[in-house]
N, CA, C and O atoms as a Maestro MAE file, in Angstrom:
{
 s_m_m2io_version
 :::
 2.0.0
}

f_m_ct {
 s_m_title
 :::
 protein
 m_atom[324] {
  # First column is atom index #
  i_m_mmod_type
  r_m_x_coord
  r_m_y_coord
  r_m_z_coord
  i_m_residue_number
  s_m_chain_name
  s_m_pdb_residue_name
  s_m_pdb_atom_name
  i_m_atomic_number
  :::
  1 25 -211.626 16.943 -88.334 1 A "LYS " " N  " 7
  2 3 -210.604 16.217 -87.288 1 A "LYS " " CA " 6
  3 2 -209.081 17.286 -88.047 1 A "LYS " " C  " 6
  4 15 -208.908 17.878 -89.113 1 A "LYS " " O  " 8
  5 25 -208.153 17.041 -86.644 2 A "VAL " " N  " 7
  6 3 -206.867 17.591 -87.108 2 A "VAL " " CA " 6
  7 2 -206.364 16.972 -86.255 2 A "VAL " " C  " 6
  8 15 -206.944 16.318 -85.388 2 A "VAL " " O  " 8
  9 25 -204.997 17.140 -86.438 3 A "VAL " " N  " 7
  10 3 -203.545 16.755 -85.759 3 A "VAL " " CA " 6
  11 2 -202.475 17.273 -85.789 3 A "VAL " " C  " 6
  12 15 -201.923 17.472 -86.872 3 A "VAL " " O  " 8
  13 25 -201.868 17.646 -84.542 4 A "VAL " " N  " 7
  14 3 -200.965 19.079 -83.616 4 A "VAL " " CA " 6
  15 2 -199.740 18.267 -83.798 4 A "VAL " " C  " 6
  16 15 -199.446 17.442 -82.933 4 A "VAL " " O  " 8
  17 25 -199.218 18.382 -84.539 5 A "ARG " " N  " 7
  18 3 -197.632 17.315 -84.874 5 A "ARG " " CA " 6
  19 2 -196.507 18.310 -84.490 5 A "ARG " " C  " 6
  20 15 -196.543 19.536 -84.587 5 A "ARG " " O  " 8
  21 25 -195.464 17.497 -84.016 6 A "ARG " " N  " 7
  22 3 -194.077 18.547 -83.386 6 A "ARG " " CA " 6
  23 2 -194.265 18.867 -83.050 6 A "ARG " " C  " 6
  24 15 -193.735 19.949 -83.303 6 A "ARG " " O  " 8
  25 25 -195.293 19.030 -81.772 7 A "LEU " " N  " 7
  26 3 -195.551 19.918 -80.618 7 A "LEU " " CA " 6
  27 2 -193.921 19.371 -80.246 7 A "LEU " " C  " 6
  28 15 -193.546 18.292 -80.706 7 A "LEU " " O  " 8
  29 25 -192.664 20.521 -79.061 8 A "PRO " " N  " 7
  30 3 -191.725 20.726 -78.022 8 A "PRO " " CA " 6
  31 2 -192.456 19.553 -77.180 8 A "PRO " " C  " 6
  32 15 -193.548 19.383 -76.638 8 A "PRO " " O  " 8
  33 25 -191.507 18.989 -77.331 9 A "TYR " " N  " 7
  34 3 -191.657 17.209 -76.348 9 A "TYR " " CA " 6
  35 2 -191.870 17.749 -74.776 9 A "TYR " " C  " 6
  36 15 -192.523 16.992 -74.059 9 A "TYR " " O  " 8
  37 25 -191.407 18.914 -74.215 10 A "GLN " " N  " 7
  38 3 -191.816 19.409 -72.892 10 A "GLN " " CA " 6
  39 2 -192.303 20.146 -72.643 10 A "GLN " " C  " 6
  40 15 -192.240 20.583 -71.494 10 A "GLN " " O  " 8
  41 25 -193.081 20.708 -73.612 11 A "LEU " " N  " 7
  42 3 -194.384 21.504 -73.542 11 A "LEU " " CA " 6
  43 2 -195.723 20.525 -72.889 11 A "LEU " " C  " 6
  44 15 -196.016 19.426 -73.359 11 A "LEU " " O  " 8
  45 25 -196.193 20.946 -72.129 12 A "PRO " " N  " 7
  46 3 -197.321 20.895 -70.957 12 A "PRO " " CA " 6
  47 2 -198.727 21.592 -71.704 12 A "PRO " " C  " 6
  48 15 -198.981 22.619 -72.333 12 A "PRO " " O  " 8
  49 25 -199.608 20.139 -71.136 13 A "GLN " " N  " 7
  50 3 -200.563 19.278 -71.841 13 A "GLN " " CA " 6
  51 2 -201.199 21.733 -71.874 13 A "GLN " " C  " 6
  52 15 -201.269 22.487 -72.845 13 A "GLN " " O  " 8
  53 25 -201.444 21.990 -70.508 14 A "ASP " " N  " 7
  54 3 -202.146 22.978 -70.393 14 A "ASP " " CA " 6
  55 2 -201.317 24.689 -70.621 14 A "ASP " " C  " 6
  56 15 -202.007 25.705 -70.702 14 A "ASP " " O  " 8
  57 25 -200.419 24.709 -70.665 15 A "ILE " " N  " 7
  58 3 -200.238 26.057 -71.764 15 A "ILE " " CA " 6
  59 2 -199.947 25.791 -73.330 15 A "ILE " " C  " 6
  60 15 -199.256 26.565 -73.994 15 A "ILE " " O  " 8
  61 25 -200.656 24.396 -73.960 16 A "PHE " " N  " 7
  62 3 -201.006 24.736 -74.911 16 A "PHE " " CA " 6
  63 2 -202.595 24.705 -75.418 16 A "PHE " " C  " 6
  64 15 -203.083 24.928 -76.526 16 A "PHE " " O  " 8
  65 25 -203.143 24.370 -74.255 17 A "GLU " " N  " 7
  66 3 -204.245 24.292 -74.396 17 A "GLU " " CA " 6
  67 2 -204.504 26.324 -74.498 17 A "GLU " " C  " 6
  68 15 -204.681 27.232 -75.310 17 A "GLU " " O  " 8
  69 25 -204.392 26.121 -73.411 18 A "ASN " " N  " 7
  70 3 -203.574 28.155 -73.289 18 A "ASN " " CA " 6
  71 2 -203.966 28.744 -74.353 18 A "ASN " " C  " 6
  72 15 -204.993 29.398 -74.534 18 A "ASN " " O  " 8
  73 25 -202.312 28.262 -75.741 19 A "THR " " N  " 7
  74 3 -202.003 28.101 -76.398 19 A "THR " " CA " 6
  75 2 -203.224 28.802 -77.440 19 A "THR " " C  " 6
  76 15 -203.049 29.762 -78.191 19 A "THR " " O  " 8
  77 25 -203.887 28.396 -77.337 20 A "ILE " " N  " 7
  78 3 -205.623 27.499 -78.620 20 A "ILE " " CA " 6
  79 2 -206.566 28.422 -78.450 20 A "ILE " " C  " 6
  80 15 -206.987 29.203 -79.303 20 A "ILE " " O  " 8
  81 25 -206.974 28.296 -77.058 21 A "GLN " " N  " 7
  82 3 -207.888 28.671 -76.176 21 A "GLN " " CA " 6
  83 2 -208.963 29.931 -77.530 21 A "GLN " " C  " 6
  84 15 -210.179 29.743 -77.490 21 A "GLN " " O  " 8
  85 25 -208.467 31.038 -78.548 22 A "LYS " " N  " 7
  86 3 -208.913 31.600 -78.894 22 A "LYS " " CA " 6
  87 2 -209.668 30.147 -80.478 22 A "LYS " " C  " 6
  88 15 -209.972 30.522 -81.610 22 A "LYS " " O  " 8
  89 25 -209.721 29.302 -80.202 23 A "TRP " " N  " 7
  90 3 -210.133 28.924 -80.825 23 A "TRP " " CA " 6
  91 2 -211.426 27.434 -79.945 23 A "TRP " " C  " 6
  92 15 -211.993 26.519 -80.543 23 A "TRP " " O  " 8
  93 25 -211.475 27.740 -78.547 24 A "SER " " N  " 7
  94 3 -211.427 26.787 -77.677 24 A "SER " " CA " 6
  95 2 -213.043 26.596 -78.101 24 A "SER " " C  " 6
  96 15 -213.582 25.492 -78.176 24 A "SER " " O  " 8
  97 25 -213.580 27.622 -78.310 25 A "HIS " " N  " 7
  98 3 -215.288 27.977 -78.265 25 A "HIS " " CA " 6
  99 2 -216.157 26.748 -79.885 25 A "HIS " " C  " 6
  100 15 -217.303 26.489 -80.249 25 A "HIS " " O  " 8
  101 25 -215.189 26.489 -80.200 26 A "ASP " " N  " 7
  102 3 -215.273 25.079 -81.633 26 A "ASP " " CA " 6
  103 2 -214.863 24.397 -81.492 26 A "ASP " " C  " 6
  104 15 -215.123 23.776 -82.522 26 A "ASP " " O  " 8
  105 25 -213.892 23.415 -80.597 27 A "ILE " " N  " 7
  106 3 -213.624 22.736 -80.372 27 A "ILE " " CA " 6
  107 2 -213.936 21.544 -79.559 27 A "ILE " " C  " 6
  108 15 -213.635 21.595 -78.367 27 A "ILE " " O  " 8
  109 25 -214.620 20.237 -80.130 28 A "THR " " N  " 7
  110 3 -215.471 19.909 -79.532 28 A "THR " " CA " 6
  111 2 -214.685 17.895 -78.130 28 A "THR " " C  " 6
  112 15 -215.169 17.167 -77.264 28 A "THR " " O  " 8
  113 25 -213.108 18.068 -79.018 29 A "TRP " " N  " 7
  114 3 -212.490 17.471 -78.021 29 A "TRP " " CA " 6
  115 2 -211.497 17.493 -78.686 29 A "TRP " " C  " 6
  116 15 -211.324 17.699 -79.887 29 A "TRP " " O  " 8
  117 25 -210.398 17.135 -77.354 30 A "LEU " " N  " 7
  118 3 -208.922 17.167 -77.581 30 A "LEU " " CA " 6
  119 2 -207.911 15.871 -76.741 30 A "LEU " " C  " 6
  120 15 -207.948 15.668 -75.527 30 A "LEU " " O  " 8
  121 25 -206.998 15.067 -77.790 31 A "ASN " " N  " 7
  122 3 -206.881 14.375 -76.404 31 A "ASN " " CA " 6
  123 2 -204.931 15.103 -76.869 31 A "ASN " " C  " 6
  124 15 -204.600 15.272 -78.043 31 A "ASN " " O  " 8
  125 25 -204.191 15.334 -75.952 32 A "TYR " " N  " 7
  126 3 -202.933 15.684 -76.135 32 A "TYR " " CA " 6
  127 2 -202.303 14.154 -75.708 32 A "TYR " " C  " 6
  128 15 -202.665 13.204 -75.013 32 A "TYR " " O  " 8
  129 25 -201.385 14.436 -76.378 33 A "ILE " " N  " 7
  130 3 -200.419 13.062 -75.827 33 A "ILE " " CA " 6
  131 2 -198.328 13.420 -75.538 33 A "ILE " " C  " 6
  132 15 -197.672 13.466 -76.579 33 A "ILE " " O  " 8
  133 25 -197.842 13.550 -74.690 34 A "LYS " " N  " 7
  134 3 -197.042 13.997 -74.147 34 A "LYS " " CA " 6
  135 2 -195.609 13.282 -75.122 34 A "LYS " " C  " 6
  136 15 -195.204 12.186 -75.508 34 A "LYS " " O  " 8
  137 25 -195.368 14.213 -75.155 35 A "GLY " " N  " 7
  138 3 -193.509 13.853 -75.466 35 A "GLY " " CA " 6
  139 2 -192.482 13.512 -74.854 35 A "GLY " " C  " 6
  140 15 -192.524 14.120 -73.785 35 A "GLY " " O  " 8
  141 25 -191.496 12.841 -74.900 36 A "LYS " " N  " 7
  142 3 -190.215 11.998 -74.522 36 A "LYS " " CA " 6
  143 2 -189.101 12.643 -74.611 36 A "LYS " " C  " 6
  144 15 -188.844 13.356 -75.582 36 A "LYS " " O  " 8
  145 25 -188.457 12.508 -73.805 37 A "PRO " " N  " 7
  146 3 -186.902 13.007 -74.145 37 A "PRO " " CA " 6
  147 2 -187.109 11.853 -74.882 37 A "PRO " " C  " 6
  148 15 -188.022 11.044 -75.054 37 A "PRO " " O  " 8
  149 25 -185.417 12.116 -75.452 38 A "ALA " " N  " 7
  150 3 -184.204 10.841 -76.403 38 A "ALA " " CA " 6
  151 2 -183.961 10.112 -74.988 38 A "ALA " " C  " 6
  152 15 -184.106 10.713 -73.923 38 A "ALA " " O  " 8
  153 25 -183.502 8.492 -75.093 39 A "LYS " " N  " 7
  154 3 -183.309 8.446 -74.165 39 A "LYS " " CA " 6
  155 2 -181.080 8.512 -73.642 39 A "LYS " " C  " 6
  156 15 -180.363 8.783 -72.680 39 A "LYS " " O  " 8
  157 25 -180.975 8.083 -74.992 40 A "THR " " N  " 7
  158 3 -179.575 8.142 -75.388 40 A "THR " " CA " 6
  159 2 -179.439 9.355 -76.928 40 A "THR " " C  " 6
  160 15 -180.250 9.525 -77.838 40 A "THR " " O  " 8
  161 25 -178.361 9.876 -76.738 41 A "GLN " " N  " 7
  162 3 -177.321 10.515 -77.933 41 A "GLN " " CA " 6
  163 2 -178.658 10.177 -79.708 41 A "GLN " " C  " 6
  164 15 -179.416 10.740 -80.498 41 A "GLN " " O  " 8
  165 25 -178.049 8.857 -79.324 42 A "ALA " " N  " 7
  166 3 -178.210 8.234 -81.144 42 A "ALA " " CA " 6
  167 2 -179.357 8.315 -81.177 42 A "ALA " " C  " 6
  168 15 -179.460 8.580 -82.375 42 A "ALA " " O  " 8
  169 25 -181.094 8.291 -80.553 43 A "LYS " " N  " 7
  170 3 -182.064 8.419 -80.614 43 A "LYS " " CA " 6
  171 2 -181.886 10.115 -80.446 43 A "LYS " " C  " 6
  172 15 -181.099 10.896 -79.910 43 A "LYS " " O  " 8
  173 25 -183.457 10.176 -81.466 44 A "ASP " " N  " 7
  174 3 -184.833 11.808 -81.100 44 A "ASP " " CA " 6
  175 2 -185.521 11.992 -80.947 44 A "ASP " " C  " 6
  176 15 -186.420 11.398 -81.542 44 A "ASP " " O  " 8
  177 25 -185.929 13.309 -79.705 45 A "ASN " " N  " 7
  178 3 -186.987 13.184 -79.428 45 A "ASN " " CA " 6
  179 2 -188.114 12.313 -79.218 45 A "ASN " " C  " 6
  180 15 -188.106 11.087 -79.327 45 A "ASN " " O  " 8
  181 25 -188.908 12.919 -78.964 46 A "ILE " " N  " 7
  182 3 -191.066 12.630 -79.637 46 A "ILE " " CA " 6
  183 2 -190.903 13.160 -79.574 46 A "ILE " " C  " 6
  184 15 -190.048 13.615 -78.814 46 A "ILE " " O  " 8
  185 25 -191.547 13.669 -80.304 47 A "PHE " " N  " 7
  186 3 -192.632 15.075 -80.438 47 A "PHE " " CA " 6
  187 2 -193.911 14.643 -79.280 47 A "PHE " " C  " 6
  188 15 -194.372 13.543 -78.974 47 A "PHE " " O  " 8
  189 25 -194.176 15.794 -78.895 48 A "SER " " N  " 7
  190 3 -195.993 16.049 -78.504 48 A "SER " " CA " 6
  191 2 -196.651 16.096 -79.290 48 A "SER " " C  " 6
  192 15 -196.735 16.930 -80.191 48 A "SER " " O  " 8
  193 25 -197.482 14.831 -78.997 49 A "ARG " " N  " 7
  194 3 -198.954 15.619 -80.555 49 A "ARG " " CA " 6
  195 2 -200.444 15.636 -79.723 49 A "ARG " " C  " 6
  196 15 -200.639 15.311 -78.552 49 A "ARG " " O  " 8
  197 25 -201.361 16.091 -80.662 50 A "ALA " " N  " 7
  198 3 -202.611 16.637 -80.394 50 A "ALA " " CA " 6
  199 2 -203.448 16.593 -80.941 50 A "ALA " " C  " 6
  200 15 -203.314 17.443 -81.821 50 A "ALA " " O  " 8
  201 25 -204.491 16.046 -81.058 51 A "TYR " " N  " 7
  202 3 -205.453 16.149 -81.707 51 A "TYR " " CA " 6
  203 2 -206.978 16.176 -81.199 51 A "TYR " " C  " 6
  204 15 -207.590 15.637 -80.277 51 A "TYR " " O  " 8
  205 25 -207.383 17.299 -82.519 52 A "LEU " " N  " 7
  206 3 -208.388 18.615 -81.604 52 A "LEU " " CA " 6
  207 2 -209.904 17.790 -82.958 52 A "LEU " " C  " 6
  208 15 -209.805 17.020 -83.913 52 A "LEU " " O  " 8
  209 25 -211.155 18.529 -82.279 53 A "GLY " " N  " 7
  210 3 -211.544 18.281 -83.077 53 A "GLY " " CA " 6
  211 2 -212.314 19.470 -83.064 53 A "GLY " " C  " 6
  212 15 -212.195 20.258 -82.126 53 A "GLY " " O  " 8
  213 25 -213.591 19.822 -84.611 54 A "PHE " " N  " 7
  214 3 -213.725 21.035 -84.477 54 A "PHE " " CA " 6
  215 2 -215.158 20.754 -85.364 54 A "PHE " " C  " 6
  216 15 -215.637 19.914 -86.126 54 A "PHE " " O  " 8
  217 25 -215.517 22.125 -84.685 55 A "SER " " N  " 7
  218 3 -218.002 21.627 -85.351 55 A "SER " " CA " 6
  219 2 -217.075 22.468 -86.212 55 A "SER " " C  " 6
  220 15 -216.725 21.877 -87.233 55 A "SER " " O  " 8
  221 25 -216.580 23.709 -86.065 56 A "ASN " " N  " 7
  222 3 -216.752 23.990 -87.401 56 A "ASN " " CA " 6
  223 2 -215.661 24.270 -89.120 56 A "ASN " " C  " 6
  224 15 -214.457 24.407 -88.903 56 A "ASN " " O  " 8
  225 25 -216.010 24.323 -90.320 57 A "ALA " " N  " 7
  226 3 -215.071 23.985 -91.470 57 A "ALA " " CA " 6
  227 2 -214.205 25.768 -90.682 57 A "ALA " " C  " 6
  228 15 -213.147 25.887 -90.063 57 A "ALA " " O  " 8
  229 25 -214.923 26.513 -90.963 58 A "ASP " " N  " 7
  230 3 -214.495 28.580 -91.176 58 A "ASP " " CA " 6
  231 2 -213.219 28.566 -89.607 58 A "ASP " " C  " 6
  232 15 -212.371 29.453 -89.507 58 A "ASP " " O  " 8
  233 25 -213.351 27.354 -88.491 59 A "THR " " N  " 7
  234 3 -212.629 27.956 -87.593 59 A "THR " " CA " 6
  235 2 -211.681 27.057 -87.575 59 A "THR " " C  " 6
  236 15 -210.845 27.259 -86.693 59 A "THR " " O  " 8
  237 25 -211.458 25.859 -88.430 60 A "LEU " " N  " 7
  238 3 -211.262 24.665 -87.902 60 A "LEU " " CA " 6
  239 2 -210.278 25.655 -89.246 60 A "LEU " " C  " 6
  240 15 -209.065 25.563 -89.053 60 A "LEU " " O  " 8
  241 25 -210.601 26.378 -90.283 61 A "LEU " " N  " 7
  242 3 -208.982 26.980 -91.226 61 A "LEU " " CA " 6
  243 2 -208.167 27.392 -90.528 61 A "LEU " " C  " 6
  244 15 -206.969 27.180 -90.341 61 A "LEU " " O  " 8
  245 25 -209.389 28.424 -89.883 62 A "ASP " " N  " 7
  246 3 -208.929 30.094 -89.023 62 A "ASP " " CA " 6
  247 2 -207.403 28.993 -88.504 62 A "ASP " " C  " 6
  248 15 -206.186 29.124 -88.636 62 A "ASP " " O  " 8
  249 25 -207.839 28.480 -88.204 63 A "PHE " " N  " 7
  250 3 -206.676 27.728 -86.908 63 A "PHE " " CA " 6
  251 2 -205.445 26.690 -87.572 63 A "PHE " " C  " 6
  252 15 -204.501 26.059 -87.097 63 A "PHE " " O  " 8
  253 25 -205.976 26.880 -88.832 64 A "CYS " " N  " 7
  254 3 -204.885 25.900 -89.641 64 A "CYS " " CA " 6
  255 2 -203.455 27.089 -89.945 64 A "CYS " " C  " 6
  256 15 -202.268 26.992 -89.635 64 A "CYS " " O  " 8
  257 25 -204.124 28.042 -90.585 65 A "LYS " " N  " 7
  258 3 -203.557 28.738 -91.406 65 A "LYS " " CA " 6
  259 2 -203.206 29.706 -90.024 65 A "LYS " " C  " 6
  260 15 -202.318 30.451 -90.438 65 A "LYS " " O  " 8
  261 25 -203.419 29.991 -88.862 66 A "SER " " N  " 7
  262 3 -202.623 31.227 -87.577 66 A "SER " " CA " 6
  263 2 -201.825 29.831 -86.941 66 A "SER " " C  " 6
  264 15 -200.836 29.688 -87.659 66 A "SER " " O  " 8
  265 25 -201.833 29.348 -86.477 67 A "PHE " " N  " 7
  266 3 -201.211 27.474 -85.790 67 A "PHE " " CA " 6
  267 2 -200.060 27.709 -86.337 67 A "PHE " " C  " 6
  268 15 -199.175 28.381 -85.807 67 A "PHE " " O  " 8
  269 25 -199.967 26.957 -87.873 68 A "ASP " " N  " 7
  270 3 -199.439 26.473 -89.014 68 A "ASP " " CA " 6
  271 2 -197.339 27.398 -87.742 68 A "ASP " " C  " 6
  272 15 -197.320 28.289 -86.894 68 A "ASP " " O  " 8
  273 25 -196.947 27.122 -87.930 69 A "GLY " " N  " 7
  274 3 -195.600 27.545 -87.667 69 A "GLY " " CA " 6
  275 2 -195.004 28.535 -86.466 69 A "GLY " " C  " 6
  276 15 -194.304 29.547 -86.490 69 A "GLY " " O  " 8
  277 25 -195.625 27.746 -85.398 70 A "HIS " " N  " 7
  278 3 -196.329 28.120 -84.089 70 A "HIS " " CA " 6
  279 2 -195.075 28.948 -83.309 70 A "HIS " " C  " 6
  280 15 -194.290 28.008 -83.441 70 A "HIS " " O  " 8
  281 25 -194.358 29.849 -82.681 71 A "THR " " N  " 7
  282 3 -192.920 29.599 -82.130 71 A "THR " " CA " 6
  283 2 -193.340 29.574 -80.766 71 A "THR " " C  " 6
  284 15 -193.789 30.585 -80.224 71 A "THR " " O  " 8
  285 25 -193.151 27.821 -79.825 72 A "PHE " " N  " 7
  286 3 -192.960 28.478 -77.979 72 A "PHE " " CA " 6
  287 2 -191.842 29.020 -78.009 72 A "PHE " " C  " 6
  288 15 -191.022 29.033 -78.927 72 A "PHE " " O  " 8
  289 25 -191.772 29.683 -76.541 73 A "ILE " " N  " 7
  290 3 -191.004 29.685 -75.827 73 A "ILE " " CA " 6
  291 2 -191.050 28.743 -74.429 73 A "ILE " " C  " 6
  292 15 -192.058 28.465 -73.779 73 A "ILE " " O  " 8
  293 25 -189.660 28.335 -74.158 74 A "ASP " " N  " 7
  294 3 -190.236 27.568 -73.129 74 A "ASP " " CA " 6
  295 2 -189.182 28.620 -71.391 74 A "ASP " " C  " 6
  296 15 -189.037 29.821 -71.164 74 A "ASP " " O  " 8
  297 25 -188.929 27.926 -70.962 75 A "SER " " N  " 7
  298 3 -188.728 28.746 -69.198 75 A "SER " " CA " 6
  299 2 -187.379 28.972 -69.283 75 A "SER " " C  " 6
  300 15 -186.904 29.139 -68.159 75 A "SER " " O  " 8
  301 25 -186.440 29.056 -70.310 76 A "LYS " " N  " 7
  302 3 -185.285 29.330 -70.350 76 A "LYS " " CA " 6
  303 2 -185.289 30.558 -71.720 76 A "LYS " " C  " 6
  304 15 -184.399 31.152 -72.328 76 A "LYS " " O  " 8
  305 25 -186.231 30.544 -71.762 77 A "GLY " " N  " 7
  306 3 -186.388 31.802 -73.438 77 A "GLY " " CA " 6
  307 2 -185.717 31.311 -74.195 77 A "GLY " " C  " 6
  308 15 -184.621 31.839 -74.386 77 A "GLY " " O  " 8
  309 25 -186.028 30.257 -74.853 78 A "MET " " N  " 7
  310 3 -185.106 29.121 -75.769 78 A "MET " " CA " 6
  311 2 -186.585 29.294 -76.836 78 A "MET " " C  " 6
  312 15 -187.624 29.011 -76.241 78 A "MET " " O  " 8
  313 25 -186.723 29.632 -78.005 79 A "TYR " " N  " 7
  314 3 -187.125 29.870 -79.158 79 A "TYR " " CA " 6
  315 2 -187.951 28.219 -79.142 79 A "TYR " " C  " 6
  316 15 -187.639 27.490 -78.200 79 A "TYR " " O  " 8
  317 25 -188.686 27.827 -79.883 80 A "ILE " " N  " 7
  318 3 -188.759 26.400 -80.571 80 A "ILE " " CA " 6
  319 2 -189.806 26.955 -81.441 80 A "ILE " " C  " 6
  320 15 -190.666 27.835 -81.403 80 A "ILE " " O  " 8
  321 25 -189.293 25.923 -82.360 81 A "THR " " N  " 7
  322 3 -190.605 25.917 -83.639 81 A "THR " " CA " 6
  323 2 -191.096 24.695 -83.842 81 A "THR " " C  " 6
  324 15 -191.987 24.518 -84.672 81 A "THR " " O  " 8
  :::
 }
 m_bond[323] {
  # First column is bond index #
  i_m_from
  i_m_to
  i_m_order
  :::
  1 1 2 1
  2 2 3 1
  3 3 4 2
  4 3 5 1
  5 5 6 1
  6 6 7 1
  7 7 8 2
  8 7 9 1
  9 9 10 1
  10 10 11 1
  11 11 12 2
  12 11 13 1
  13 13 14 1
  14 14 15 1
  15 15 16 2
  16 15 17 1
  17 17 18 1
  18 18 19 1
  19 19 20 2
  20 19 21 1
  21 21 22 1
  22 22 23 1
  23 23 24 2
  24 23 25 1
  25 25 26 1
  26 26 27 1
  27 27 28 2
  28 27 29 1
  29 29 30 1
  30 30 31 1
  31 31 32 2
  32 31 33 1
  33 33 34 1
  34 34 35 1
  35 35 36 2
  36 35 37 1
  37 37 38 1
  38 38 39 1
  39 39 40 2
  40 39 41 1
  41 41 42 1
  42 42 43 1
  43 43 44 2
  44 43 45 1
  45 45 46 1
  46 46 47 1
  47 47 48 2
  48 47 49 1
  49 49 50 1
  50 50 51 1
  51 51 52 2
  52 51 53 1
  53 53 54 1
  54 54 55 1
  55 55 56 2
  56 55 57 1
  57 57 58 1
  58 58 59 1
  59 59 60 2
  60 59 61 1
  61 61 62 1
  62 62 63 1
  63 63 64 2
  64 63 65 1
  65 65 66 1
  66 66 67 1
  67 67 68 2
  68 67 69 1
  69 69 70 1
  70 70 71 1
  71 71 72 2
  72 71 73 1
  73 73 74 1
  74 74 75 1
  75 75 76 2
  76 75 77 1
  77 77 78 1
  78 78 79 1
  79 79 80 2
  80 79 81 1
  81 81 82 1
  82 82 83 1
  83 83 84 2
  84 83 85 1
  85 85 86 1
  86 86 87 1
  87 87 88 2
  88 87 89 1
  89 89 90 1
  90 90 91 1
  91 91 92 2
  92 91 93 1
  93 93 94 1
  94 94 95 1
  95 95 96 2
  96 95 97 1
  97 97 98 1
  98 98 99 1
  99 99 100 2
  100 99 101 1
  101 101 102 1
  102 102 103 1
  103 103 104 2
  104 103 105 1
  105 105 106 1
  106 106 107 1
  107 107 108 2
  108 107 109 1
  109 109 110 1
  110 110 111 1
  111 111 112 2
  112 111 113 1
  113 113 114 1
  114 114 115 1
  115 115 116 2
  116 115 117 1
  117 117 118 1
  118 118 119 1
  119 119 120 2
  120 119 121 1
  121 121 122 1
  122 122 123 1
  123 123 124 2
  124 123 125 1
  125 125 126 1
  126 126 127 1
  127 127 128 2
  128 127 129 1
  129 129 130 1
  130 130 131 1
  131 131 132 2
  132 131 133 1
  133 133 134 1
  134 134 135 1
  135 135 136 2
  136 135 137 1
  137 137 138 1
  138 138 139 1
  139 139 140 2
  140 139 141 1
  141 141 142 1
  142 142 143 1
  143 143 144 2
  144 143 145 1
  145 145 146 1
  146 146 147 1
  147 147 148 2
  148 147 149 1
  149 149 150 1
  150 150 151 1
  151 151 152 2
  152 151 153 1
  153 153 154 1
  154 154 155 1
  155 155 156 2
  156 155 157 1
  157 157 158 1
  158 158 159 1
  159 159 160 2
  160 159 161 1
  161 161 162 1
  162 162 163 1
  163 163 164 2
  164 163 165 1
  165 165 166 1
  166 166 167 1
  167 167 168 2
  168 167 169 1
  169 169 170 1
  170 170 171 1
  171 171 172 2
  172 171 173 1
  173 173 174 1
  174 174 175 1
  175 175 176 2
  176 175 177 1
  177 177 178 1
  178 178 179 1
  179 179 180 2
  180 179 181 1
  181 181 182 1
  182 182 183 1
  183 183 184 2
  184 183 185 1
  185 185 186 1
  186 186 187 1
  187 187 188 2
  188 187 189 1
  189 189 190 1
  190 190 191 1
  191 191 192 2
  192 191 193 1
  193 193 194 1
  194 194 195 1
  195 195 196 2
  196 195 197 1
  197 197 198 1
  198 198 199 1
  199 199 200 2
  200 199 201 1
  201 201 202 1
  202 202 203 1
  203 203 204 2
  204 203 205 1
  205 205 206 1
  206 206 207 1
  207 207 208 2
  208 207 209 1
  209 209 210 1
  210 210 211 1
  211 211 212 2
  212 211 213 1
  213 213 214 1
  214 214 215 1
  215 215 216 2
  216 215 217 1
  217 217 218 1
  218 218 219 1
  219 219 220 2
  220 219 221 1
  221 221 222 1
  222 222 223 1
  223 223 224 2
  224 223 225 1
  225 225 226 1
  226 226 227 1
  227 227 228 2
  228 227 229 1
  229 229 230 1
  230 230 231 1
  231 231 232 2
  232 231 233 1
  233 233 234 1
  234 234 235 1
  235 235 236 2
  236 235 237 1
  237 237 238 1
  238 238 239 1
  239 239 240 2
  240 239 241 1
  241 241 242 1
  242 242 243 1
  243 243 244 2
  244 243 245 1
  245 245 246 1
  246 246 247 1
  247 247 248 2
  248 247 249 1
  249 249 250 1
  250 250 251 1
  251 251 252 2
  252 251 253 1
  253 253 254 1
  254 254 255 1
  255 255 256 2
  256 255 257 1
  257 257 258 1
  258 258 259 1
  259 259 260 2
  260 259 261 1
  261 261 262 1
  262 262 263 1
  263 263 264 2
  264 263 265 1
  265 265 266 1
  266 266 267 1
  267 267 268 2
  268 267 269 1
  269 269 270 1
  270 270 271 1
  271 271 272 2
  272 271 273 1
  273 273 274 1
  274 274 275 1
  275 275 276 2
  276 275 277 1
  277 277 278 1
  278 278 279 1
  279 279 280 2
  280 279 281 1
  281 281 282 1
  282 282 283 1
  283 283 284 2
  284 283 285 1
  285 285 286 1
  286 286 287 1
  287 287 288 2
  288 287 289 1
  289 289 290 1
  290 290 291 1
  291 291 292 2
  292 291 293 1
  293 293 294 1
  294 294 295 1
  295 295 296 2
  296 295 297 1
  297 297 298 1
  298 298 299 1
  299 299 300 2
  300 299 301 1
  301 301 302 1
  302 302 303 1
  303 303 304 2
  304 303 305 1
  305 305 306 1
  306 306 307 1
  307 307 308 2
  308 307 309 1
  309 309 310 1
  310 310 311 1
  311 311 312 2
  312 311 313 1
  313 313 314 1
  314 314 315 1
  315 315 316 2
  316 315 317 1
  317 317 318 1
  318 318 319 1
  319 319 320 2
  320 319 321 1
  321 321 322 1
  322 322 323 1
  323 323 324 2
  :::
 }
}
């Protein structure tokens, strides 16, 4: 099992799933929790996160090495790490 934390709060689940498609053949389950924007400026945004189960340890290690530090680009062209 692995938890992917600190994903952009505005990241839709389908885009996340497309991003991890390379490893989908060894992902046995996925639970995606969408984040939320802060209600006030004094608070922080709540990041999205995903829980993944892998059937193969080698694929899990490859995923961790490849996905760590992944940069997303939003619809406005802003880079989100």
